[in-house]
C-alpha positions in Angstrom: 42.5 -27.4 -56.4 41.8 -30.1 -58.3 42.6 -30.2 -62.3 40.4 -29.7 -64.8 41.0 -32.1 -68.1 41.6 -30.0 -71.0 38.8 -30.2 -73.6 36.7 -32.2 -71.2 33.5 -32.8 -72.8 31.9 -33.8 -70.1 28.3 -32.4 -68.6 27.6 -31.4 -65.5 24.2 -30.6 -64.4 22.2 -28.5 -61.8 18.9 -27.2 -60.9 18.5 -23.8 -59.5 15.2 -22.4 -58.6 13.3 -19.1 -59.0 14.8 -17.3 -56.4 18.2 -18.2 -57.4 18.7 -21.3 -54.7 20.4 -24.3 -55.8 18.5 -27.2 -55.6 21.3 -30.0 -57.0 24.5 -29.6 -58.5 26.8 -32.6 -59.7 30.2 -33.4 -57.9 32.8 -31.0 -59.9 29.8 -27.9 -60.2 29.2 -28.5 -56.2 32.6 -28.6 -55.8 33.1 -25.1 -57.7 30.6 -23.5 -56.4 31.4 -24.4 -52.7 34.9 -22.8 -53.6 33.3 -19.8 -54.2 31.3 -20.2 -51.2 28.2 -21.7 -51.5 26.1 -24.5 -50.3 23.3 -26.3 -51.7 20.1 -24.6 -50.2 21.9 -21.3 -51.0 22.0 -18.7 -53.8 24.2 -20.0 -56.2 27.3 -18.5 -55.3 29.1 -18.5 -59.2 27.8 -14.9 -60.3 28.1 -15.9 -64.2 26.3 -19.1 -63.2 23.8 -17.4 -61.3 23.3 -14.6 -64.0 22.7 -17.0 -66.9 20.2 -18.5 -64.7 18.4 -15.5 -63.5 18.3 -14.2 -67.6 17.0 -17.4 -68.7 13.9 -17.6 -65.9 13.2 -13.8 -66.7 12.9 -14.7 -70.5 11.3 -17.6 -70.5 13.6 -19.5 -73.1 16.7 -21.7 -73.3 19.7 -19.8 -72.7 23.4 -20.9 -73.7 26.5 -18.7 -73.1 30.3 -18.9 -73.0 31.9 -17.5 -69.7 35.0 -17.3 -67.7 35.5 -18.5 -63.9 37.8 -17.3 -61.8 38.8 -20.3 -59.6 41.0 -20.4 -57.4 44.6 -20.2 -59.9 43.1 -20.2 -62.8 40.3 -19.4 -65.3 37.6 -22.4 -66.6 36.5 -21.4 -70.2 32.5 -23.1 -69.9 29.8 -23.3 -71.7 26.8 -22.8 -70.0 22.8 -23.8 -70.7 20.2 -22.7 -68.5 16.6 -24.1 -69.4 14.0 -22.7 -67.2 11.7 -26.2 -66.6 8.6 -25.1 -64.9 9.6 -23.0 -61.5 12.7 -24.2 -61.6 16.0 -24.0 -64.5 18.2 -27.0 -65.4 21.7 -26.0 -65.8 24.2 -28.1 -68.3 27.9 -27.0 -68.2 30.4 -28.1 -70.7 33.9 -27.1 -71.9 35.8 -27.1 -68.5 39.2 -25.7 -69.9 41.5 -24.1 -68.0 43.2 -20.5 -69.2 46.6 -19.9 -68.2 46.7 -16.9 -65.8 48.6 -14.1 -66.9 52.5 -13.8 -65.6 54.1 -10.6 -66.5 56.5 -10.8 -69.1 60.3 -10.4 -68.3 61.5 -7.1 -69.6 62.9 -6.7 -73.2 66.7 -5.4 -72.6 66.2 -3.3 -75.8 63.2 -1.7 -74.3 64.3 -0.1 -71.4 66.6 0.1 -68.3 67.9 -3.8 -67.3 67.5 -3.0 -63.6 68.2 -6.4 -62.6 72.3 -5.9 -63.7 72.5 -2.3 -63.7 74.1 -2.5 -59.5 70.6 -0.9 -58.2 70.2 -0.1 -54.6 66.7 -1.8 -54.5 63.9 -2.7 -57.0 60.6 -1.4 -56.9 57.0 -2.0 -58.7 53.6 -0.1 -59.3 50.7 -1.1 -60.7 48.6 1.3 -63.2 48.0 3.8 -60.5 51.5 4.0 -59.6 50.5 2.4 -55.9 53.6 0.5 -54.9 53.0 -3.7 -55.4 56.7 -4.4 -54.4 60.1 -3.2 -52.8 63.0 -5.2 -52.9 63.4 -6.2 -49.3 66.9 -4.8 -49.3 65.1 -1.9 -49.3 64.8 -1.3 -46.1 68.4 -0.9 -44.1 69.8 1.4 -46.9 66.9 4.0 -46.9 65.1 3.7 -43.2 61.8 2.2 -44.8 59.2 -0.8 -44.1 59.1 -2.3 -47.3 55.9 -4.3 -45.9 54.3 -0.9 -44.7 54.4 0.9 -48.0 52.6 -2.0 -50.2 49.8 -1.0 -51.7 50.6 2.8 -50.9 51.6 5.5 -53.6 55.2 5.4 -55.3 55.0 9.1 -53.6 54.9 7.9 -50.5 58.5 6.6 -50.7 60.2 9.8 -52.7 59.6 13.4 -53.5 59.9 13.7 -57.2 61.9 16.4 -58.6 61.6 17.8 -62.1 64.7 17.6 -64.2 66.7 19.8 -66.7 64.0 21.0 -68.4 61.6 21.5 -65.8 59.0 18.6 -66.6 58.5 15.3 -64.6 60.4 12.1 -66.3 57.5 10.1 -64.8 54.4 11.8 -66.0 55.9 11.4 -69.9 56.6 7.8 -69.0 53.1 6.7 -67.5 51.2 9.0 -70.6 53.7 7.6 -73.7 53.7 4.1 -71.9 57.3 4.1 -72.3 60.1 2.7 -70.3 61.0 5.7 -67.5 64.3 6.2 -67.9 66.0 9.0 -65.6 63.7 10.2 -62.6 65.4 12.5 -59.9 63.6 11.8 -56.4 64.7 12.2 -52.8 63.7 10.0 -49.8 61.0 11.3 -47.6 62.3 10.1 -44.6 66.5 11.6 -45.3 65.3 13.9 -48.2 68.6 11.8 -49.6 69.1 11.9 -53.8 68.0 8.7 -55.6 67.5 8.3 -59.2 64.5 6.3 -60.2 64.4 3.9 -63.5 62.2 1.8 -65.0 60.7 -0.8 -67.9 56.8 -0.8 -69.0 54.9 -3.7 -67.4 51.9 -4.8 -69.7 49.1 -7.1 -68.9 47.6 -9.5 -71.4 45.9 -7.3 -73.4 49.5 -5.0 -73.8 47.7 -2.4 -71.8 49.7 -0.6 -69.4 50.2 -2.3 -66.4 52.6 -0.3 -64.2 56.3 -0.2 -63.7 59.2 -2.5 -63.0 61.9 -0.4 -61.3 65.2 0.1 -59.4 66.5 3.0 -57.4 69.6 4.4 -57.2 71.1 6.4 -54.1 73.0 9.6 -55.1 75.8 10.6 -52.7 76.8 13.9 -55.0 74.7 15.4 -57.2 78.1 15.3 -59.9 77.1 11.3 -59.5 73.6 12.0 -61.4 73.7 10.2 -63.9 71.9 11.9 -67.5 69.3 10.4 -69.5 70.8 10.0 -72.8 71.1 12.7 -75.6 67.7 12.0 -78.3 67.7 15.0 -81.2 64.0 15.8 -80.3 61.3 18.2 -82.4 60.8 21.8 -81.3 57.8 21.3 -78.6 58.3 17.4 -78.3 58.6 17.7 -73.8 55.4 18.9 -73.7 52.2 16.5 -74.9 50.4 17.5 -77.7 46.7 18.4 -77.2 46.1 15.8 -79.7 48.1 13.4 -77.9 46.3 13.8 -75.1 42.9 13.8 -76.4 43.7 10.2 -77.7 44.6 9.3 -74.2 41.5 10.5 -72.8 39.5 8.7 -75.4 41.8 5.3 -75.0 41.4 4.8 -71.2 38.3 6.4 -70.1 35.5 4.0 -71.5 37.4 1.0 -70.3 38.0 2.7 -66.8 34.3 3.3 -66.7 33.8 -0.2 -67.7 36.0 -2.0 -64.8 34.4 0.6 -61.9 30.9 -0.4 -63.3 31.8 -3.7 -63.5 33.3 -4.0 -59.8 30.5 -1.7 -58.4 28.4 -4.6 -59.5 30.1 -7.7 -58.4 30.7 -5.4 -55.0 26.8 -5.0 -54.7 26.4 -8.5 -55.5 23.7 -7.7 -57.9 24.6 -10.6 -60.3 25.0 -12.9 -57.5 26.2 -14.0 -54.3 30.1 -13.7 -53.8 32.2 -14.5 -50.7 32.6 -11.3 -48.4 36.3 -10.9 -49.0 35.7 -10.9 -52.7 33.4 -8.3 -52.3 35.8 -6.3 -50.8 38.3 -6.8 -53.2 35.5 -6.0 -55.9 35.2 -2.5 -53.9 39.1 -1.7 -54.0 39.3 -2.5 -57.6 36.6 -0.4 -58.3 38.2 2.9 -56.2 41.2 2.2 -57.7 39.5 2.7 -61.3 37.9 5.8 -59.7 41.8 7.0 -58.8 42.9 6.3 -62.1 40.0 8.3 -64.0 41.0 11.4 -61.7 44.6 10.5 -63.1 42.6 10.9 -66.5 41.1 14.2 -66.1 44.1 15.5 -63.5 46.8 14.5 -67.1 44.5 16.2 -69.4 44.0 19.1 -66.9 47.7 19.7 -66.5 48.3 19.1 -70.1 46.6 22.5 -70.4 47.4 24.8 -67.6 51.3 24.1 -68.3 51.1 25.1 -71.8 52.9 28.9 -72.3 50.0 30.3 -74.0 47.6 28.7 -72.1 44.5 31.1 -71.4 40.9 31.5 -70.3 38.4 33.5 -71.7 36.7 35.2 -69.0 32.6 35.8 -68.5 30.0 37.4 -65.9 30.0 34.3 -63.2 28.0 34.0 -60.0 30.9 32.8 -57.6 27.8 32.2 -54.3 25.6 30.4 -57.4 28.3 27.8 -58.2 29.6 27.5 -55.2 26.3 26.4 -54.2 26.3 23.7 -57.1 29.5 22.8 -56.1 28.6 21.8 -52.5 25.2 20.4 -54.5 27.8 17.9 -55.9 29.1 16.9 -53.2 26.0 16.3 -50.9 26.0 12.5 -51.0 30.3 12.5 -50.3 29.4 14.0 -47.7 26.2 12.3 -45.8 27.8 9.5 -46.4 31.0 10.9 -44.1 28.8 12.0 -41.8 29.7 15.6 -42.6 27.6 18.8 -42.9 28.5 21.1 -45.9 26.8 25.0 -45.2 26.4 26.7 -48.4 25.7 29.6 -49.7 22.2 31.1 -49.2 19.5 30.4 -52.3 19.4 34.6 -52.3 23.0 35.4 -52.1 24.4 36.6 -54.9 28.6 37.6 -55.7 29.3 38.8 -59.1 32.7 38.2 -60.2 34.6 37.2 -63.6 35.4 33.9 -64.3 35.5 30.8 -66.6 32.2 28.7 -65.1 32.9 25.3 -65.6 37.0 25.7 -64.4 35.8 28.1 -61.1 33.3 24.8 -60.5 36.4 22.4 -60.8 38.2 24.6 -58.6 35.5 24.3 -55.7 34.8 20.4 -56.2 38.3 20.0 -55.6 38.5 22.1 -52.4 35.0 21.1 -50.9 35.8 17.4 -51.5 39.2 17.7 -49.8 37.5 19.6 -46.9 35.2 17.0 -47.0 37.5 14.0 -47.0 40.1 15.6 -44.1 37.1 15.7 -41.8 35.8 13.8 -39.1 33.0 12.4 -38.6 30.6 14.8 -37.3 32.1 17.4 -38.9 31.5 20.3 -40.9 32.4 22.6 -44.0 31.4 25.8 -44.5 31.7 27.6 -48.0 31.0 31.1 -48.3 31.0 33.7 -51.0 31.6 37.5 -50.6 32.2 40.5 -52.6 34.5 43.0 -52.5 35.7 46.6 -54.3 37.7 44.8 -56.7 37.6 41.0 -55.8 35.1 38.3 -55.0 36.3 35.5 -53.2 34.6 31.9 -52.1 36.1 30.6 -48.7 35.9 26.9 -47.9 36.6 26.0 -44.1 36.5 23.1 -42.7 37.6 21.6 -38.9 40.1 18.7 -40.0 43.1 18.3 -38.6 44.7 21.1 -40.5 47.8 21.9 -42.2 51.4 23.3 -40.8 52.4 26.4 -42.1 55.6 24.9 -43.1 53.5 22.9 -45.4 51.2 26.0 -47.0 53.6 26.6 -50.2 54.4 22.5 -51.0 50.5 21.6 -51.1 50.4 23.5 -54.2 53.0 22.1 -55.5 53.1 18.8 -58.3 52.1 15.4 -56.6 52.6 16.4 -53.3 50.5 15.6 -50.4 50.7 16.8 -46.9 50.3 13.1 -45.8 51.0 10.1 -48.2 50.3 7.5 -46.4 46.5 9.0 -45.8 43.8 7.9 -48.9 43.6 10.7 -51.4 44.0 12.0 -54.6 47.4 12.0 -56.7 49.2 15.5 -55.5 48.0 17.3 -58.3 44.4 19.3 -57.1 45.5 21.8 -55.8 48.1 22.3 -58.2 46.0 22.5 -61.4 43.4 24.2 -59.1 45.9 27.2 -58.3 47.3 27.8 -62.2 43.2 27.8 -62.9 42.6 30.5 -60.7 45.6 32.8 -62.0 44.9 32.1 -65.4 41.8 34.1 -64.4 43.6 36.6 -62.6 42.8 35.5 -59.1 44.5 34.0 -57.1 44.2 30.1 -54.3 45.6 30.8 -51.1 45.4 29.0 -47.5 45.1 29.7 -43.8 45.9 27.0 -41.8 47.0 25.7 -38.2 47.7 21.5 -36.9 44.4 21.5 -34.9 42.5 24.4 -36.8 41.3 23.2 -39.7 42.1 24.4 -43.4 40.6 27.7 -44.9 41.2 27.9 -48.5 40.3 31.0 -50.3 39.8 31.4 -54.0 40.2 35.2 -55.4 38.6 35.9 -58.4 38.4 39.7 -60.1 35.1 41.7 -60.3 36.0 43.1 -64.0 38.6 42.8 -66.7 42.0 44.4 -65.1 43.9 44.6 -68.3 41.3 46.0 -70.9 40.2 42.5 -72.3 38.6 39.4 -70.2 42.0 37.4 -71.0 44.6 36.0 -68.8 48.1 33.5 -69.3 48.5 31.1 -66.7 
């Protein structure tokens, strides 16, 4: 790319038709539009320029804006003025100041593990969604994996995370607190061999959490597992406080929702045409944002259900009605996947005891999983049944099923049957079962490979302890 002169005061002109078609442009603007995939006689391809031209046309007045436009490997800080001129809009673009792209800062040796000098067996990096962005090439021979094939997949596609001595997952605390990861015990998925993970935090240009830069050390014997340095901790410090979790929720939800909305807008090309590969990148960004939003939800729920005093107050609920609502919430997703959802009949009524919102949450998770793992043309059957002492909702699908050996594992934290498949973060079923048991019920599975899966949510028909309150 031809470099721009920092602080260049030259003004480049362009003319845009009322329908957004670029009629003419000075060479520097023409080259910028061309690199974005546009040509003379086609809609202007730079979204920011197209948006300002459309705004000036709609308002009928001159509009001036400062914009930042990505151009190859640099960002351009430009000042754009759009002036309606009859049936066209004239653009005047000045500034042309290059902004240096963000580069990850070198880790602060005092802020965490110096993995480059620790004699680690391999190195790894993730994005903020804990998806692998780098695995050192030398990891292949030592660990029996293909480093390139792992890129873009969750960290848990490479390792199975184990709890520490206190029963908690160090990586969960590190993500929530945006702090270095001292020592996360894990096992390689292929061989089951023990490994210890450590990492420092990667931050973006806004100093927000952008992932981990870490190392892995193979453990030959349990006695060789290094213990994390002892730290004085106040009583109850091993658990995230509700105040902290609420703050995390507030801090992440709004910016993530904005990222998803803007990425969806770029993908839909509502602000102007973009190159097809850029539109695909925007769709990936939106999906990653939704994954992070779901992770925030799960972290908040995880903090709640693992508190020793977690309990739910139960009320009389109609399980059939909640099942119909959950199926309705997923109707669009099922339609896009060409999967049919059969829900309880409108007149069906199955009364039990539970927490309405939590039961809806469980059923949305179960039906969502059933839709995700069903083939095109498949079907999901949701039924509700009343018994003498319990009521049940059954979610059955026609997917590939779950092997009996994996029935217990899928209800554990951060576990998925096939981590290479797109999906959640391995917390949904764990949280769903904890919620079911907190309401005096249970969540079980009946499945076999090639025969689909059948999840059964059971709840009591009435209080069995004299009070409608249960603990997980």
